[in-house]
C-alpha positions as CSV (number, residue, x, y, z in Angstrom):
1,M,91.4,114.6,78.9
2,P,93.6,111.7,79.4
3,D,92.2,108.1,79.7
4,A,93.3,106.9,83.2
5,A,93.0,103.3,82.4
6,L,96.6,101.5,82.6
7,A,98.3,101.2,79.5
8,A,98.2,97.8,77.9
9,G,101.8,97.1,77.6
10,A,104.4,98.2,75.1
11,A,101.9,98.3,72.3
12,E,100.4,101.4,74.0
13,A,103.6,102.9,75.3
14,G,105.5,102.5,72.0
15,T,108.8,100.9,71.7
16,S,111.0,103.9,71.8
17,A,112.0,103.3,75.3
18,A,115.2,101.7,74.5
19,G,118.4,102.0,76.3
20,E,117.8,103.6,79.6
21,A,114.1,103.3,79.2
22,G,114.4,99.6,79.1
23,S,116.1,99.8,82.4
24,G,113.0,101.4,83.8
25,V,114.6,104.9,84.2
26,F,113.2,107.7,82.1
27,R,114.7,111.0,82.0
28,G,113.2,114.5,81.3
29,T,113.2,118.2,82.5
30,P,112.5,118.7,86.2
31,V,109.9,121.6,86.7
32,C,109.0,121.4,90.5
33,G,108.8,119.3,93.6
34,S,111.0,116.6,95.1
35,V,110.5,112.9,95.4
36,A,107.3,111.0,94.9
37,I,106.4,107.4,95.3
38,G,103.1,105.7,94.4
39,P,101.6,103.1,91.9
40,L,102.2,104.1,88.2
41,V,99.3,104.9,86.0
42,V,100.0,105.3,82.3
43,V,97.5,107.2,80.5
44,G,96.6,107.8,76.9
45,P,94.0,109.6,74.7
46,A,90.4,109.0,75.9
47,A,88.6,106.3,74.1
48,A,85.1,107.7,73.7
49,R,82.1,105.0,73.9
50,K,80.6,104.2,70.4
51,R,77.4,106.2,70.0
52,K,74.3,104.9,68.1
53,A,73.2,107.7,65.7
54,T,69.5,108.4,65.5
55,G,69.5,109.1,61.9
56,D,67.3,112.3,62.6
57,P,69.2,115.7,61.9
58,A,66.8,117.3,64.4
59,A,67.6,114.8,67.1
60,E,71.4,114.7,66.4
61,A,71.2,118.5,66.7
62,D,69.6,118.5,69.9
63,A,72.2,115.9,71.3
64,L,75.0,118.1,70.4
65,R,73.3,121.0,72.0
66,T,72.7,119.2,75.1
67,A,76.4,118.0,75.1
68,I,77.7,121.5,74.5
69,A,75.4,122.8,77.3
70,A,76.7,120.1,79.8
71,A,80.3,120.7,79.0
72,L,79.7,124.4,79.6
73,A,78.0,123.9,82.8
74,A,80.9,121.5,84.0
75,L,83.4,124.4,83.0
76,E,81.4,127.2,84.8
77,E,81.3,124.9,87.9
78,A,85.1,124.4,87.5
79,L,85.7,128.1,87.1
80,A,83.6,128.7,90.4
81,A,85.6,126.2,92.3
82,E,89.3,127.2,91.1
83,D,91.4,130.0,91.9
84,D,91.9,132.9,89.5
85,L,95.0,131.1,88.2
86,A,93.2,128.1,87.1
87,G,90.1,130.1,86.1
88,E,92.2,132.4,83.9
89,I,93.1,129.1,81.9
90,L,89.6,127.6,81.8
91,E,88.0,130.9,80.8
92,F,89.0,130.7,77.3
93,Q,87.3,127.2,76.8
94,A,84.1,128.5,78.3
95,A,84.3,131.6,75.8
96,L,84.8,129.2,72.9
97,L,81.9,126.9,73.7
98,E,79.7,130.1,73.3
99,D,81.2,131.1,70.1
100,D,78.7,130.4,67.2
101,D,81.7,130.7,64.5
102,L,83.3,127.4,66.3
103,T,80.2,125.3,66.9
104,G,78.3,126.4,63.5
105,P,80.4,124.1,61.3
106,A,79.2,121.0,63.3
107,F,75.6,121.8,63.1
108,T,75.9,122.6,59.3
109,A,77.5,118.9,59.0
110,I,74.6,117.5,61.0
111,A,71.9,119.1,58.9
112,D,73.7,117.5,55.8
113,G,73.2,113.9,57.7
114,A,76.4,113.6,59.6
115,P,75.9,112.0,63.1
116,A,76.5,114.5,65.9
117,D,79.8,112.9,67.2
118,R,81.4,112.7,63.8
119,A,80.2,116.2,63.0
120,W,81.7,117.7,66.2
121,T,85.0,115.7,65.9
122,V,85.7,116.7,62.2
123,A,84.6,120.4,62.7
124,L,87.0,120.6,65.7
125,A,89.7,118.9,64.0
126,A,89.6,121.3,61.3
127,E,90.0,124.2,63.8
128,I,92.7,122.4,65.8
129,D,94.8,121.8,62.6
130,A,94.4,125.5,61.7
131,Y,95.9,126.6,64.9
132,R,98.7,124.2,64.7
133,A,99.6,124.5,61.3
134,D,102.4,127.0,61.4
135,G,103.9,125.7,64.4
136,D,103.7,129.0,66.5
137,P,103.9,127.8,70.1
138,V,101.2,130.4,71.2
139,L,98.6,129.1,68.5
140,S,99.7,125.5,69.0
141,A,98.8,126.1,72.9
142,R,95.2,127.6,71.6
143,G,94.9,124.3,69.5
144,D,95.7,122.3,72.5
145,D,93.0,124.1,74.4
146,L,90.5,123.3,71.4
147,A,91.5,119.5,71.6
148,D,90.6,119.6,75.2
149,L,87.4,121.1,74.6
150,S,86.5,118.8,71.8
151,A,87.1,116.0,74.1
152,R,85.1,117.5,76.9
153,V,81.9,117.9,74.6
154,L,82.5,114.3,73.0
155,S,82.6,112.7,76.4
156,H,79.1,114.1,77.1
157,L,77.8,113.5,74.0
158,T,78.8,109.7,74.3
159,G,78.7,109.2,78.1
160,T,82.2,108.6,78.5
161,A,83.0,108.4,82.1
162,D,85.6,110.9,83.7
163,P,89.1,109.6,83.3
164,A,90.4,111.1,86.7
165,A,87.9,108.8,88.4
166,D,90.2,105.7,87.6
167,V,93.3,107.2,89.0
168,P,93.9,106.2,92.6
169,R,95.0,108.7,95.1
170,G,98.7,108.8,95.4
171,A,99.4,107.7,92.0
172,I,102.3,108.5,89.7
173,V,100.7,109.5,86.3
174,A,102.7,109.3,83.2
175,A,101.2,110.6,79.8
176,A,102.2,111.8,76.5
177,E,100.5,115.4,77.1
178,M,98.7,117.1,79.9
179,T,96.0,119.7,79.4
180,P,95.2,122.3,82.0
181,S,91.8,120.8,82.7
182,A,93.4,117.2,82.9
183,F,95.8,118.4,85.4
184,L,93.1,120.1,87.4
185,A,91.1,116.9,87.6
186,L,94.3,114.7,88.5
187,S,95.5,117.3,91.1
188,A,91.9,117.3,92.7
189,A,92.1,113.6,92.7
190,G,95.4,113.6,95.1
191,V,97.9,112.3,92.6
192,A,101.5,112.2,93.9
193,G,103.3,113.4,90.8
194,I,103.1,113.7,87.1
195,A,105.5,113.1,84.3
196,T,104.9,113.7,80.4
197,T,106.7,113.2,77.4
198,G,105.6,116.8,76.0
199,G,105.1,119.8,77.8
200,S,107.6,122.5,79.0
201,P,108.8,124.0,82.4
202,T,106.8,127.2,81.5
203,S,103.7,125.7,80.3
204,H,100.4,126.4,82.1
205,V,100.3,123.0,83.4
206,A,103.8,124.0,85.0
207,I,102.4,127.1,86.5
208,L,99.5,125.1,88.0
209,A,101.8,122.4,89.4
210,K,104.0,125.0,91.0
211,A,101.0,126.7,92.6
212,R,99.4,123.3,93.8
213,G,102.8,121.7,94.9
214,V,102.3,118.8,92.4
215,P,105.8,117.2,91.4
216,L,106.2,117.5,87.8
217,V,108.7,116.2,85.2
218,V,108.1,117.2,81.5
219,G,110.0,116.2,78.4
220,L,110.5,112.2,79.2
221,N,112.6,110.6,76.6
222,A,109.7,107.9,76.1
223,L,106.4,107.0,77.6
224,P,106.8,104.0,79.9
225,A,104.9,100.8,79.8
226,A,102.8,100.0,83.1
227,S,105.4,98.1,84.8
228,P,105.4,98.8,88.4
229,G,108.0,97.6,90.9
230,P,107.6,96.1,94.4
231,A,103.9,96.8,95.7
232,G,103.2,98.5,92.5
233,A,105.4,101.5,93.3
234,A,107.2,103.9,91.1
235,I,109.5,106.7,91.9
236,L,109.3,110.1,90.4
237,D,112.4,112.4,91.3
238,A,111.0,115.7,90.1
239,A,114.4,117.5,91.5
240,A,116.6,115.3,89.0
241,G,114.0,115.2,86.4
242,T,113.8,111.0,86.4
243,L,110.9,108.5,86.5
244,H,111.9,105.1,87.7
245,T,109.2,102.5,86.9
246,A,110.7,99.4,88.2
247,P,112.7,100.2,91.4
248,D,114.0,97.4,93.5
249,A,113.7,97.5,97.3
250,A,116.9,99.3,97.6
251,A,116.0,102.2,95.4
252,L,112.7,102.4,97.1
253,A,114.5,102.8,100.5
254,V,116.6,105.5,99.2
255,A,113.7,107.2,97.7
256,R,111.7,107.1,100.8
257,A,114.7,108.5,102.8
258,R,115.0,111.3,100.4
259,S,111.3,112.1,100.4
260,A,111.5,112.0,104.2
261,E,114.5,114.6,104.0
262,A,112.6,116.9,101.8
263,A,109.7,116.9,104.1
264,T,111.8,117.7,107.0
265,A,113.6,120.2,105.1
266,A,110.6,121.9,103.7
267,E,109.0,122.1,107.5
268,A,112.3,123.7,108.7
269,A,112.5,126.2,106.1
270,A,108.8,127.1,106.7
271,A,109.5,127.6,110.2
272,R,112.3,130.2,109.4
273,A,110.2,131.7,106.7
274,T,109.8,134.9,108.9
275,Q,113.3,135.5,109.5
276,P,115.6,137.8,107.3
277,A,117.7,136.2,104.4
278,V,121.1,136.7,105.0
279,T,124.1,135.0,103.0
280,R,127.0,133.0,104.7
281,D,129.2,136.2,104.4
282,G,126.6,138.5,105.8
283,A,125.1,140.2,102.8
284,E,121.3,141.2,103.5
285,V,119.1,139.9,100.6
286,K,115.2,141.0,100.4
287,V,112.9,138.3,99.4
288,M,109.6,139.6,97.9
289,V,106.4,137.7,97.1
290,N,104.6,137.4,93.9
291,I,100.9,137.8,93.9
292,D,98.6,136.6,91.1
293,D,95.5,135.5,92.8
294,P,93.5,137.6,95.4
295,A,92.6,134.3,97.2
296,I,96.2,133.8,98.5
297,L,95.9,137.1,100.7
298,D,93.6,135.0,102.9
299,T,96.1,132.3,103.4
300,L,99.5,134.1,103.2
301,D,101.1,135.6,106.4
302,P,103.0,138.9,105.2
303,A,105.6,138.5,107.7
304,I,107.3,135.7,105.5
305,C,108.4,138.4,102.9
306,D,109.8,141.9,102.7
307,G,106.9,143.0,100.4
308,V,105.4,142.3,97.2
309,G,107.6,142.3,94.3
310,L,105.0,141.7,91.6
311,T,101.3,141.9,91.4
312,R,99.8,140.4,88.3
313,T,96.7,142.3,87.4
314,E,95.5,140.3,84.4
315,F,92.9,138.4,86.5
316,L,91.2,141.6,86.8
317,F,90.5,141.7,83.0
318,Q,89.3,138.1,82.5
319,H,85.7,139.2,82.1
320,G,86.4,142.6,80.2
321,A,87.7,145.6,81.3
322,P,87.2,146.4,85.0
323,D,86.0,149.9,86.3
324,E,88.1,152.1,88.3
325,E,86.2,151.3,91.5
326,A,86.9,147.3,91.1
327,Q,90.4,148.1,90.5
328,L,90.7,150.3,93.5
329,A,89.2,147.7,95.9
330,F,92.0,145.0,95.1
331,Y,94.8,147.5,95.2
332,T,93.7,149.1,98.5
333,R,93.1,145.5,99.9
334,L,96.6,144.5,98.6
335,I,98.2,147.4,100.3
336,A,96.6,147.0,103.8
337,W,97.5,143.3,103.5
338,A,101.4,144.2,103.2
339,D,101.1,146.0,106.3
340,G,103.4,148.7,105.6
341,R,105.8,146.8,103.4
342,P,106.6,148.0,99.8
343,V,104.0,146.9,97.2
344,T,104.7,146.6,93.3
345,I,101.9,146.4,91.0
346,R,102.4,145.5,87.2
347,T,100.3,147.3,84.8
348,L,98.3,145.1,82.5
349,D,100.5,142.6,80.9
350,A,98.4,140.8,78.3
351,G,99.1,139.5,74.8
352,G,101.8,136.8,73.9
353,D,100.5,133.7,75.7
354,K,98.0,135.8,77.9
355,P,95.4,136.5,75.5
356,L,92.3,138.2,76.7
357,P,89.0,138.3,74.7
358,G,88.0,141.7,73.5
359,I,91.4,143.2,74.6
360,T,94.3,141.7,72.8
361,V,94.9,141.5,69.2
362,D,93.6,138.3,67.7
363,G,95.4,136.5,64.8
364,E,99.0,137.9,65.3
365,A,101.6,135.8,63.4
366,N,103.8,135.8,66.4
367,P,102.2,137.0,69.6
368,F,105.4,136.9,71.5
369,L,106.9,139.5,69.4
370,G,103.7,141.4,68.9
371,V,101.4,144.0,70.6
372,R,101.7,143.0,74.3
373,G,102.7,144.6,77.6
374,V,103.2,148.2,77.3
375,R,102.7,148.1,73.5
376,L,99.1,147.0,74.3
377,S,98.7,149.6,77.0
378,L,99.7,152.3,74.6
379,A,97.5,151.1,71.9
380,R,94.5,151.0,74.3
381,P,94.9,154.4,76.3
382,E,91.3,154.2,77.4
383,L,92.1,151.1,79.5
384,T,95.4,152.2,80.8
385,R,94.0,155.6,82.0
386,V,91.5,153.9,84.3
387,Q,94.1,151.7,85.7
388,L,96.6,154.2,86.2
389,R,93.8,156.3,88.0
390,A,92.8,153.5,90.3
391,L,96.5,152.9,91.1
392,A,97.1,156.6,91.8
393,R,94.1,156.6,94.2
394,A,95.2,153.4,95.9
395,A,98.7,155.1,96.4
396,A,97.1,157.4,98.8
397,T,96.4,154.5,101.2
398,S,99.7,153.2,101.3
399,P,102.2,154.3,104.2
400,V,105.2,153.9,101.7
401,P,105.3,154.8,98.0
402,L,103.5,152.5,95.8
403,K,105.5,151.0,93.1
404,V,104.0,150.7,89.6
405,M,105.9,148.8,87.0
406,V,105.6,148.7,83.1
407,P,105.9,145.3,81.3
408,M,107.7,144.5,78.1
409,V,109.5,147.8,77.7
410,T,112.0,147.9,74.9
411,V,112.9,151.7,74.4
412,P,112.9,154.6,76.9
413,A,110.1,156.2,75.0
414,E,107.7,153.4,75.8
415,L,108.2,154.3,79.6
416,E,108.1,158.1,79.2
417,A,104.6,157.4,77.2
418,M,103.5,155.6,80.2
419,R,104.7,158.4,82.7
420,A,102.8,160.9,80.6
421,L,99.7,159.2,80.8
422,L,100.0,158.7,84.7
423,T,100.8,162.2,85.2
424,A,97.7,163.3,83.4
425,E,95.6,161.1,85.5
426,V,97.4,162.4,88.8
427,D,96.6,165.9,87.7
428,A,93.0,165.2,86.7
429,L,92.5,163.7,90.3
430,A,94.2,166.6,92.0
431,A,91.8,168.9,90.1
432,A,88.7,167.1,91.1
433,R,90.1,167.1,94.7
434,I,90.0,163.4,95.0
435,A,92.4,161.7,97.4
436,H,95.7,160.4,95.5
437,A,99.4,160.2,95.5
438,A,101.8,159.8,92.7
439,P,103.1,156.2,92.4
440,I,106.7,155.7,91.6
441,L,107.3,154.4,88.1
442,G,109.7,151.5,87.2
443,T,110.4,149.5,84.4
444,M,110.4,145.6,83.7
445,V,113.5,144.2,82.1
446,E,112.4,141.3,79.9
447,V,113.5,142.4,76.4
448,P,117.3,142.0,75.8
449,A,117.4,145.5,74.2
450,A,116.2,147.0,77.6
451,A,118.8,144.8,79.7
452,L,121.8,146.1,77.4
453,T,120.5,149.8,77.7
454,A,119.1,150.0,81.1
455,A,121.0,152.9,82.2
456,R,119.4,155.0,79.5
457,F,115.9,154.4,81.4
458,D,114.6,157.1,83.7
459,A,113.1,154.3,85.8
460,A,112.8,154.6,89.6
461,F,113.4,151.0,89.7
462,Y,113.9,147.7,87.6
463,S,112.3,144.5,87.9
464,I,113.7,141.7,85.6
465,G,111.1,139.4,84.3
466,S,113.3,136.3,83.7
467,N,110.6,134.1,82.0
468,D,110.6,136.5,78.9
469,L,114.2,137.4,79.2
470,V,115.3,133.9,79.0
471,Q,113.1,133.0,75.9
472,Y,114.1,136.2,73.9
473,A,117.8,135.7,74.9
474,T,117.8,132.1,73.8
475,A,115.5,132.4,71.0
476,A,113.4,129.4,72.6
477,A,109.8,129.9,73.1
478,R,109.0,129.2,76.8
479,D,106.1,127.0,76.1
480,N,107.6,124.8,73.3
481,A,108.8,121.5,74.8
482,A,111.0,121.0,71.6
483,V,113.3,123.6,72.5
484,A,113.0,123.5,76.2
485,P,116.5,122.5,76.8
486,L,117.8,125.8,75.3
487,A,115.5,128.0,77.3
488,D,118.2,127.7,80.1
489,P,118.1,130.1,82.8
490,A,121.6,129.5,83.8
491,N,122.9,130.3,80.1
492,P,125.9,132.6,80.5
493,A,124.1,135.0,78.2
494,V,121.1,135.4,80.6
495,L,123.3,135.7,83.7
496,E,125.1,138.5,81.8
497,L,121.9,140.5,80.9
498,I,121.0,140.1,84.5
499,G,124.4,141.4,85.7
500,R,124.3,144.3,83.4
501,T,121.0,145.3,84.6
502,V,122.1,145.0,88.4
503,A,125.1,147.0,87.4
504,A,123.0,149.9,85.7
505,G,120.7,150.1,88.9
506,K,123.7,150.4,91.1
507,A,125.2,153.2,89.0
508,R,121.9,154.9,89.1
509,G,121.2,154.4,92.6
510,V,117.9,152.6,92.3
511,E,116.8,149.1,93.1
512,V,116.9,146.0,91.0
513,S,114.8,143.0,91.6
514,L,114.0,139.8,89.7
515,C,110.4,138.4,89.9
516,G,110.3,135.4,87.1
517,D,110.6,131.8,87.9
518,M,114.4,132.2,88.3
519,A,113.8,133.9,91.6
520,S,111.3,131.1,92.6
521,T,114.1,128.4,92.1
522,P,116.3,127.8,95.0
523,A,118.9,125.8,92.8
524,L,119.6,129.2,91.1
525,A,120.0,131.5,94.2
526,A,123.7,131.3,94.3
527,A,123.9,132.1,90.5
528,L,121.7,135.2,90.9
529,L,123.7,136.5,93.9
530,A,126.7,136.2,92.0
531,T,125.4,138.7,89.5
532,G,124.9,141.2,92.3
533,L,121.1,140.7,92.6
534,R,120.0,141.5,96.2
535,V,116.2,141.6,95.8
536,F,114.4,138.5,94.9
537,S,110.6,138.1,94.3
538,A,109.3,134.5,94.6
539,A,106.1,132.6,94.4
540,P,104.6,132.3,97.7
541,A,105.0,128.6,98.0
542,E,108.7,128.8,97.4
543,V,109.7,132.0,99.8
544,A,110.7,129.8,102.4
545,A,113.0,127.6,100.3
546,V,114.6,130.5,98.4
547,K,115.5,132.0,101.6
548,D,117.1,128.9,102.9
549,A,119.2,128.8,99.8
550,I,120.1,132.3,100.0
551,R,121.3,131.6,103.7
552,S,123.5,128.6,102.7
553,A,125.3,130.7,99.7
554,A,127.9,133.3,99.7
555,A,127.1,136.7,98.1
556,G,130.7,137.4,97.3
557,P,131.4,141.2,96.5
558,A,128.6,143.4,95.5
559,A,128.0,144.2,92.0
């Protein structure tokens, strides 16, 4: 976790901040949010307190066990307090702490005479290096989790204070890297915004920032020194992707005006959120909502959306495969919440950057191109049958046909294999005289091969998953900061693939929606409308802004 102490000048920040950085303006990649103003806090790696070893292997082993137990208790407390989105990210760390294969080498080193802190640090460093060795972005992310975990245990072992305690509320935080747990602590501390030299717009931290409304910029050209302007203020323009560390009075005045304008616009958009989205030239556009956390149902008014365009079901599998009744309970609750609006539920989409212990394949050389999505569902039919059975039973409670979509489909045969499994479960429910209805089956379009051949799929609807489509079309991993500029959703090739899918849907007379980050980005609304897209599915926090962007755009001729 990052140390929240102010960096001590250029020696801490480095000397790479030449040119623009020297003028106090640092440029990066915008992720979410608008303008934030606050005191600048530059953070670096936590400096653990020195610990005096006892020289007794038994005492050192006990000290490490106590630290691990304390770290695990803290993680479990955080898991209980966080929503499912954050919990899904922290769950991996908690599972690692209970893995003897991970902790065993440290205890072996202690038995050989090493002090507990050094034994732990060296053992974890070896694991971290192994994850990061081949440069695979998914494995590197797991290495980042391990580094975060190593620091957690070390802080308990050495008595290092929680770095987030030193960050004042309303601060602008700049750091080289930001782990999910560090972000959660800083978010809870009430920071105004965050900027990092590492990271990417689709990282776990980016997802959390969007969900919590924390302005975020990644990929800064350099880490600034702590050089606040008047009254210690810095300006983070998360819409433009800039951090201004030494603004003068005029720049601060402009920033405050823009911040006020953004707040006013957000309030106005929220007030219009329940109104339909109609373009300047009269095209009616549906704006659905993405659901990835059951807790959101308690705070979200279904009247703001035209239905649910994506329901992620991975959270149900966090602690192993859920039984049929547990799944049915959530699906029926969601259908009831939608109040007659259409609901789309995605079958399990695990693998890639979403590993699930005991379910996904471990140790794949390239998980993004491995057994994920529908490939995993077909490889684990015993899990898939339970989910499809629960979905069919839930469909009986829906006043409109329940939509079920299949992720990561590459060829029509995969969709047909899932249809065969669904049909078998529907027939079994009928034979057992259990209330049910047959959901309609659609396909996600995330793989360029599926976009180019969409008309060949016998799908009841198409849902474009832009996050994966962008990374596969541009050959740029979505969680790798080094290639983030290439993973451009506005790349003409990406828009061409979306346009082809929309055209295929029109030719077949079926609906086409888009449920990835592109649909949650108001600035991309006009470009998506130009492809002929007329159904968006956005993150709950972005529905109002996306509707406003659609109202201010011209749709042009339908695709």
